[in-house]
C-alpha positions as semicolon CSV with decimal commas, in nm:
position;residue;x (nm);y (nm);z (nm)
1;M;-5,081;-5,468;3,322
2;K;-5,165;-5,154;3,125
3;V;-5,114;-4,797;3,248
4;T;-5,254;-4,492;3,070
5;V;-5,170;-4,134;3,163
6;V;-5,340;-3,827;3,016
7;R;-5,195;-3,486;3,100
8;S;-5,424;-3,191;3,032
9;G;-5,462;-2,831;3,138
10;G;-5,176;-2,593;3,180
11;F;-5,165;-2,250;3,024
12;A;-5,195;-2,377;2,665
13;G;-5,441;-2,658;2,743
14;I;-5,255;-2,909;2,527
15;E;-5,331;-3,274;2,603
16;Q;-5,063;-3,542;2,611
17;R;-5,159;-3,909;2,625
18;A;-4,935;-4,211;2,677
19;E;-4,975;-4,573;2,770
20;S;-4,741;-4,850;2,864
21;D;-4,775;-5,221;2,924
22;S;-4,571;-5,428;3,167
23;V;-4,525;-5,694;2,898
24;R;-4,303;-5,454;2,703
25;D;-4,184;-5,248;3,000
26;P;-4,060;-5,459;3,294
27;L;-3,993;-5,152;3,514
28;L;-4,360;-5,053;3,494
29;A;-4,482;-5,329;3,729
30;R;-4,232;-5,225;3,997
31;L;-4,345;-4,863;3,973
32;V;-4,714;-4,957;3,990
33;D;-4,652;-5,170;4,301
34;R;-4,547;-4,853;4,483
35;V;-4,864;-4,656;4,392
36;D;-5,200;-4,659;4,571
37;L;-5,457;-4,476;4,358
38;E;-5,709;-4,483;4,644
39;R;-5,484;-4,249;4,843
40;V;-5,443;-3,993;4,565
41;P;-5,558;-3,650;4,690
42;P;-5,810;-3,450;4,487
43;P;-5,656;-3,213;4,233
44;G;-5,753;-2,887;4,400
45;R;-5,841;-2,568;4,214
46;I;-5,519;-2,409;4,096
47;P;-5,542;-2,203;3,775
48;D;-5,343;-2,334;3,479
49;Q;-5,211;-2,642;3,660
50;F;-5,165;-2,968;3,476
51;L;-5,410;-3,245;3,561
52;Y;-5,309;-3,607;3,527
53;E;-5,568;-3,876;3,464
54;I;-5,416;-4,210;3,557
55;D;-5,563;-4,549;3,471
56;I;-5,404;-4,867;3,598
57;D;-5,590;-5,169;3,462
58;G;-5,927;-4,996;3,501
59;D;-5,859;-4,820;3,833
60;H;-5,876;-4,443;3,781
61;A;-5,754;-4,132;3,960
62;T;-5,708;-3,767;3,870
63;V;-5,436;-3,568;4,040
64;G;-5,317;-3,211;4,006
65;E;-4,955;-3,128;3,940
66;A;-4,920;-2,978;4,288
67;Q;-5,020;-3,313;4,445
68;L;-4,802;-3,527;4,217
69;H;-4,528;-3,658;4,449
70;G;-4,309;-3,961;4,517
71;P;-4,389;-4,293;4,348
72;L;-4,691;-4,153;4,165
73;R;-4,473;-3,882;4,010
74;E;-4,216;-4,143;3,907
75;L;-4,486;-4,356;3,744
76;V;-4,643;-4,063;3,555
77;H;-4,309;-3,935;3,426
78;H;-4,200;-4,287;3,329
79;V;-4,516;-4,351;3,125
80;L;-4,515;-4,006;2,961
81;G;-4,142;-4,035;2,891
82;H;-4,191;-4,364;2,707
83;A;-4,493;-4,246;2,508
84;R;-4,574;-4,441;2,198
């Protein structure tokens, strides 16, 4: 399973992109099992917030930093923290 996270926005507008694959990252599958992209709330309109585009094997969602909680937050920070 492949997970891609793109963080954009913020005050400076700098984009950060990272991806991870469960073949090389065994923890990734456990984190993904706890996430339901269909239940991700819309990002809302907050100036200068970070937006996170998340792709899990072709399923997509965009979430604002203010809505990034729980397992989804763990997954995003794990993937961005292990950027390659």
